[in-house]
N, C-alpha and C positions, 0 to 999 in steps of 0.2 A: 470646161469643156460636155462635162455627164450631162451638166442643164437639154443640153442637145439633143441626147440621145438615153435619154429615162425614157422606157418602159421595150428597145429596143432590145434585139436579142441577138450572141451570136454564139454558133457551132465553131467547138475551136479542137485542135484535131491536140491530143493529147496522150504522147507515149510515154507520161512519165520523165521524158530526161529531160536539160537544161533550157533548149532551145522552145518546145513544145511549151514549160513550164513559164517562160519569162511574154510569149507568147498570152496565155491568163493572165496575168498582168500586166499583160499593156490593153487586151480587152476589158479586164474591169476596174481599168484606173481611167479610160473611154465613155465609164457607166454605165456599162452593157451590162442584162442578164446572162448569162454565165449556162452553156447547155457541152457542155466537153464531149466526147468521144474519142474514148479508148479499144485495145483491139490487140484481145489473145487471136495473135494469129500461128502457134505454136513453136511460136519465134524458143527460139534458144532459152535466152534473157527473160525471161517469162515473168521476172519480181519487176518489169517497170510494170507489170498492168497494178501491182500494188504500193506504189509509186504513184501513177494515177488515179489512184482510188484516197491514197493522201493528200495530195494535194487538188482533187479537184473536193475532199473537204474541209482544208482550210480556204481556199475560196469560197464556198458556199454554194458551191454550183443548185441551180435548180433543177435540173435533173444531168447527171452520168452517166451513158451508154458507152455500155459494153460489146461488142461482136464477140461475139467465132468464128475463127474461120479457118482453117486450116491449108495454109501454106504453103507447110512441112510437103505438102502432097504433091509442087508445083515440083516446089526444090529449086538445084540451081545455086545455094545461095549459101551461105558459116552458115551463114543469122536462123538458119531453118531447118536444113539437113546436118544433121550428129553429123555424118564421118567427113565433112570440110570440115578442116579445121584452121580459128579464127589466125590471122599472119598476123604476125607485129607489127607496130605502124612502120610506115615508111615516108618519109615526106618529102622525097625526089619521084616518087612511082606516078606517069604520066595518064596509066592506062584504067582501067576503072575497074574496081575490090571485089575479090572472092566475096562478103557482108553483101555487096547490091542486091537487093530481092526485087525478081522483076515485079515490073509494072507495083510495088507495091505503092507508090502514092497516088498513081490512076485507080488500083481498087479503092485505098482508103476517103479516099478528097470524093469516090460516089460514094459512099456512106457517110460522109458524113450530108456533101450535097442534100440527097433524100431524107436524111434526119432532121438541116436546115429547111426543108421544103415542111415537115411533117411539124413543128413547132412553131416554125413565121418567122425564122432568123430572118434579116437579112446582110447577114454579114460569116464571112465564113476563114477563119482564121487556119494559118500553117506557119507552122516554123525553118520554112523552105528557106536555103541562104547559097549561097553562090562565093560566095568567097571562101571563108572558111571552112570549108566541110570536103568530104569524100571521095567528089571528080562524080558522084551521081547524076544521072540526066537529067530524072523527075525532080532534083531540085532546081534544076534553071528556071531564069524569067521565060522565055518560051515555048514552057511544056506552063506554067505555073499560066502563060496569055493564050495560049490551046488549049488551054479546059476553059480558063474561062471562059470560050467561042462557048465551046461545046456543054457547059450549068447555061447559058443565054437561049439557050436552043430545045433543050430537051427539059426543061421545070417548067410546069404549070406560071410559078409564081410567075418566071420572066415574060412568059409567050400568054398567058392569057389575063394573071391579074394584073400586070404591070411592077411585081412586086420584084425586082431585076435580086439574085441574091451572089453581091458579091466578093472572091476571094481575094484575101487580106491576110499581104507577106508585109509585117514593118519588118523582121531583120533582114530581106534578101541581102539589100549589099549596108551589112554590117561586118563589119571583124568577129573572133569571137571573143575578142577580150569588149570591144564595143557596148555587144549582148551584156558580155556579165554587166557591166557598170551600165547598161539600161534596165538591166534587173534587180537590180542590187537596188539599183533608185524608186524602184515601183516597191519595193519589196517583196521580190519574189523572195519564195520557199525553197534556195537550192540547194541543203539540207534534207530537203524530202527529194531527191532527186535523182538516177540514177542514168550513168552514159554508155559501160563495160558493155561491150560484142559477149564478155564470154560468163557473163555476166552470175560471176562473185558475189556472195556478203561486201569482199571489199576488193575493189576495182583494179584490175591488174598491170593499170597502166600503164601499160606498154603499145593494145589494140589499137588503131586511127580514133577511134573515138575519145579513148583518155586523154591522146597524147595531144589532138586538139584540146579537147577542155583546158586540159593541164597548161596549155600555151595558151589559153583562151585568160584562165582564171590570172597565170604572171603579168605578162597584158595591162588587167585590170588595172592591177597591184593588190592582191586578194587571195586571201584564204581559198580553200576548199573546202567545203565545210565536210565534206565525202570520205569515209575509209578508202585509204590504197594498202594493197598489199605492201608488205613487207619491205623497206625496201628503195622503195618507190621515193 
């Protein structure tokens, strides 16, 4: 597999979390030169940027681009507005939670697409998932298909140079347990990741993201290597 892709480049949206770390491992095993992109968007759990840096270093990234943007100015999310509490997870909830950041993946993918054009990458990885996720609309296949169409129409790479940039979603239809099994098989350094919406040095273990992560490790029959608050 590596022989077919040697010399090709991939941009990976790297949040510092479990799913994006798995995408890094998938792209590396595929043989691509790795160009992760991360965002300091004034999120309350900004320690994820430090995790992203460590993950990028682990994978010997060719270049790690970190974008500074102030999505807290938009607000409307518990992730960017500290006046909105991060709720405990609710497995029975059917509405979109307050941790949804308006248009986040649309904005991040747009930056990543520009980065891919600049470095000459033909692949753009994002760890979206529509099985075990928090109900965000920008994690669904319909959104990815729409963005792909926009990318095909918006870039010089596709319209003039015949080098379409393909949005890759290798985790789209996997359960969290399957994602962890895949990442473990590929050597993803999960001990370097963070997932907690509350952003402490120890994960809270009770927010949506923590609950999904813990359930995934339980399904995979593995121990989560990151620290959790006492009693979790």
